C-alpha positions in Angstrom: 149.4 3.4 5.0 151.2 1.7 7.8 154.9 1.2 5.4 153.8 5.1 4.7 154.0 5.8 8.3 157.4 4.1 9.1 158.6 5.9 6.1 158.1 9.3 7.9 159.5 7.9 11.0 162.9 6.6 9.2 162.9 10.1 7.7 162.4 11.9 11.2 165.4 9.7 12.4 167.8 10.5 9.6 167.1 14.4 10.3 167.0 14.2 14.0 171.0 12.6 14.2 172.1 15.3 11.9 170.3 18.2 13.6 171.2 16.4 17.2 175.0 16.0 16.0 175.1 19.7 14.9 173.2 21.2 17.3 174.9 19.5 20.6 178.5 20.2 18.8 177.4 23.5 17.6 176.4 24.1 21.5 179.3 23.1 23.1 181.6 25.2 21.4 179.5 28.2 21.2 178.6 27.8 25.0 175.0 27.9 24.2 172.8 26.1 27.0 169.4 27.1 24.7 171.1 25.2 21.5 172.7 22.2 23.6 169.5 21.7 24.9 167.6 21.3 21.4 170.2 18.7 20.2 169.9 16.8 23.6 165.5 17.0 22.9 166.9 16.0 19.2 168.0 12.9 20.9 165.3 11.5 22.4 162.6 12.2 20.3 164.9 10.1 17.7 164.6 7.4 20.6 160.9 8.1 20.5 160.8 7.5 16.6 163.0 4.4 17.1 160.4 3.2 19.6 157.3 4.4 17.1 158.6 2.6 14.2 159.3 -0.9 16.2 155.2 -0.5 17.3 154.4 0.5 13.4 156.7 -2.6 12.4 154.4 -5.3 14.9 151.0 -3.6 13.4 152.2 -4.8 10.0 152.8 -8.3 11.1 149.3 -8.5 13.4 145.5 -7.9 13.5 145.4 -5.9 16.3 141.9 -7.8 17.5 143.6 -10.1 20.7 142.7 -7.1 23.5 145.2 -8.7 26.4 148.3 -8.6 23.1 147.7 -5.0 22.2 147.2 -4.2 25.9 150.8 -6.1 26.5 151.8 -3.8 23.6 150.9 -0.8 25.4 152.1 -1.5 28.3 155.6 -2.1 26.8 155.4 1.3 24.8 154.3 3.3 27.7 157.7 1.7 29.7 159.5 3.3 27.0 157.2 7.2 27.0 157.7 7.3 30.8 161.2 6.5 29.7 161.7 9.6 27.7 160.0 11.0 29.9 162.4 10.7 33.1 165.3 11.9 30.2 163.5 14.8 29.5 163.3 15.8 33.1 167.2 15.2 33.5 167.5 17.4 30.6 165.1 20.5 32.1 167.6 19.8 35.1 170.3 20.4 33.1 169.1 23.4 31.4 168.1 25.0 34.9 171.4 24.3 36.2 173.3 25.4 33.5 171.2 28.8 32.6 171.3 29.9 36.1 175.0 29.8 35.9 174.8 31.6 33.3 172.8 34.5 34.3 174.2 34.9 37.8 178.0 35.1 36.2 176.8 36.8 33.5 178.2 35.1 30.6 176.4 34.8 27.1 177.3 32.7 24.0 179.5 33.1 21.2 178.0 33.0 17.9 177.7 29.7 15.9 176.3 29.6 12.0 176.5 25.9 12.3 173.7 26.5 15.1 171.9 28.9 13.3 172.1 27.3 10.1 170.5 23.6 11.7 167.7 25.5 14.0 167.0 27.7 10.6 166.8 24.4 8.2 164.5 22.7 11.4 161.3 24.6 11.1 160.4 23.7 7.4 161.9 20.4 7.8 159.8 19.6 10.9 156.5 21.7 9.9 156.9 18.9 6.9 157.4 15.9 9.1 154.8 17.2 11.4 152.0 17.6 9.3 152.9 14.6 7.6 152.8 12.5 11.1 149.2 14.1 11.6 147.4 13.3 8.5 148.7 9.6 9.1 147.6 9.5 12.8 144.0 10.9 11.1 143.9 8.0 9.2 145.4 5.2 11.1 143.7 6.6 14.5 147.6 5.8 15.6 147.6 7.9 18.9 151.3 7.5 18.8 151.6 9.5 15.5 149.5 12.3 16.4 151.7 12.4 19.7 154.8 12.2 17.8 153.4 15.0 15.6 152.6 17.2 18.4 156.2 16.5 19.7 157.4 17.8 16.0 155.7 20.9 16.3 157.6 21.5 20.1 160.7 21.2 18.2 159.9 24.1 15.8 159.3 26.1 18.8 162.6 25.3 20.1 164.3 26.2 16.8 162.7 29.1 16.8 163.8 30.2 20.5 167.3 29.3 19.4 167.7 31.5 16.0 166.3 34.2 18.4 169.1 33.5 21.2 171.6 33.5 18.6 170.6 36.3 16.8 170.1 38.7 19.5 173.7 37.8 21.0 175.0 38.5 17.5 173.4 41.5 16.7 172.6 43.2 19.8 175.0 42.3 22.3 172.3 40.7 24.6 174.0 38.4 26.6 170.9 37.7 28.5 169.2 36.0 25.9 170.1 32.8 25.8 169.8 32.3 29.6 166.1 33.3 29.7 165.6 31.6 26.3 166.5 28.3 27.7 164.9 28.9 30.4 161.9 29.1 28.1 162.7 25.6 26.6 162.0 24.2 29.7 158.7 25.0 30.0 158.4 23.0 26.4 160.3 20.0 27.9 158.1 20.0 30.6 155.1 19.8 29.1 156.7 17.2 26.5 157.6 15.1 29.6 154.5 15.2 30.7 152.5 13.9 27.8 155.4 11.2 27.8 155.0 10.4 30.9 150.6 10.1 30.3 151.1 8.2 27.1 149.1 6.8 24.3 147.0 4.2 23.0 147.6 3.4 19.3 145.0 0.1 19.2 
């Protein structure tokens, strides 16, 4: 079952690599803060998945019955989670500054078909990955897997915000939607940061 969890995390990394690259590239080209923030969040989620793979591989080779060793592993994982939390806060600062500037200057985004496509595909992909992680987390009694599943749901919400912003700008010329949508994304990122800072035990 742990091997299956590792496979799911590798699938997550594979998708996040594509998602982050396309979202950041198209976000910069389209001057879309929400799309760029979506891509940056994907990079941080990819990093978290790498940490979780390391943790799961450790569990494959060890019987987590040594309380001292298990506590040491938890401390290392918590430190990695808190680094991710600080990175999320940095993304939030970037988004607030950029979105505030765009709203102040009344500038919108350029429509991006690549950005729209990656956000649309992200919804079913992340829903499937999150469901798989949730089931595996419950079976393995892994707090980290369950937390990772919740992070995937947040990614689904961010994708919806990106889609709404792009279509609102394209169809109705609502220049302010990207700025407002970006600030909504900040709320999700701050929640992710808070949960990452708190961490979760696997043993």
